[in-house]
N, C-alpha and C positions, 0 to 999 in steps of 0.2 A: 957429783954429778947430780943432775937434775932427775927429780924422779917424778914423772907426768902426773902418776895416779895422786901422789900427795900434795902436788901442784891444784889438779884438778878438784880435790876434796878440800882442800883450804881457801881455794876460790869460792866454792861452792856453802862453805862456812860463812864466808867473810857476805857473800851476797845476803845469805839467810839473814845475819845480824843486819843489814842493812834495810831488808825489807820488814823485820821487825819492828825496827826504828820508823816505819812508813815511807822508804822508799819503794819505788815499784819493782817487782820483781824482777823480768827481764831486762831492765836500764840495771840493776844491780849486778844481775850474773855477767853482763855485756861488760860491765866497766870493771869488772875483777877480772873478766877474762884477759880484756886487755893490758890492764896492770899487770898481769902476771906474764906476760908475752916477753919474752927477749927479742921479738920484732919490733921496731919502730912504727911500721904501718902494716896494718891488716885489712883486708877486705871484709865485707859480711860474709861473703862466703866462707874466710878462713873462720871468723868469728862463729859463724854457725856452724862450721865443722865441729869446734873444739867442744861447744857446747851441744850439740846434738838436735840442732833446729836447722830450718830453714833460712835461708838468707831473709826471706820477707819476715819472718819472724823478728830477725835483728834490726829489720830497717827503721820499726816505731820506735825501737829502744836508742837506737844511734841518734833520731832524730830529737829525742825527750834530753840525751845526755850532750848534744849539741848547744840546745837551748840555755842548758845549765853551765855551761863553758866547761864542761867536764872533759869531752871530747872535741877535736876538730876533725873537720872533714877537708879533702883535698882531692884532683884529679890524679889518678893513675896515670904516670907518664906512659905513652903510647899506649891506652885502654879508654873504653869507653865508662870504666869501673871507678867508683870512687874508693878511697882509703883513708883509714880514720887511725888518727893519734890521738897520745893523750898529750895536750897542752902542757908546756914546762910550768911549774907550779900550779898544777890544777887546783888542789886543795886549797892552797892560800887564795888562788884567784875566786873561786867559787865563796870563800868564807868573806872575802872584800866587798865583792859583788852583792851578795845576798846578806851581809851583816846588817843592811838597813832593814831588814825585818823585824830587829828586836826592837828599832825604834816605836814601827807600826804597832808591834805588839805593846810595849809600852802605854803609845797612846790611845789604843784600843782599851787597854784596863783602864786606864784612867778617866776614860770616859764612863766604865761601867763604875768606878769609884764614886763620880758624880751621881751617876744614876742613883747607885744603891744607897747611897750616903755612907760616909768613914765610919759610923760608929755601928753601923750593923755588922753582925756576925761575915755573911756575903761580901760588905764592903770593905771589911777589913784583909779577907781573905783576897780578893782582887786588888788591894793595895799591896798587899806583898809581891803578889805576882807582877805589878807595875814595875815595883821597886826592882824587881831582879832585873827584867828587863832594860830598863834604863840603866842598871850599874853594868851591863853585860856590854852594852852599845856604848858607855863610856870607857871601859876597861878594853874594849876590840882595835883600837889603833896600836894601842902599847903592845897588845898581845901580838900583833901583828908585825909589828917592829920589831921583837923580840926574836919572833921567828926569822925574819931576813937576818937579822946579826946571828941567827943560831946556825943557820945554814950558811952565812958568809965564813963563818969560823970554822965550820967544818969541810967546806969545800962543795957543799951537796948542790949548787946549782950547777 
């Protein structure tokens, strides 16, 4: 049996962790609210009701999440309202689409290594950062492929 208070508290804690990691607070709360909903489609008013905020407060958050690919918007049949849904494989999609950030960060760190000199303390520190991002960028395709296989093996699609 679903315990709504426990669900709400858990979603808020998860949103807080995302916020601590730099994710904006309201988009984190909206995302966790939609993630914990049994319904596939929710209106901004329904999301706002669950969060205790106005639909207007939800508006900017859903725009942000749509831009990230973490939320989809579609018109509600027979209404002027939109409904929101989680895309299938939302986490995978965002990781795949935003994975290029590791290359950008690695390239930027490499520029800093050249500017600082690779023999300086700061240059070596920056080189370690560069090497980390280059490593992650190189590992990401295989990791995502392993995730697809893992999901398929478990019938998670």
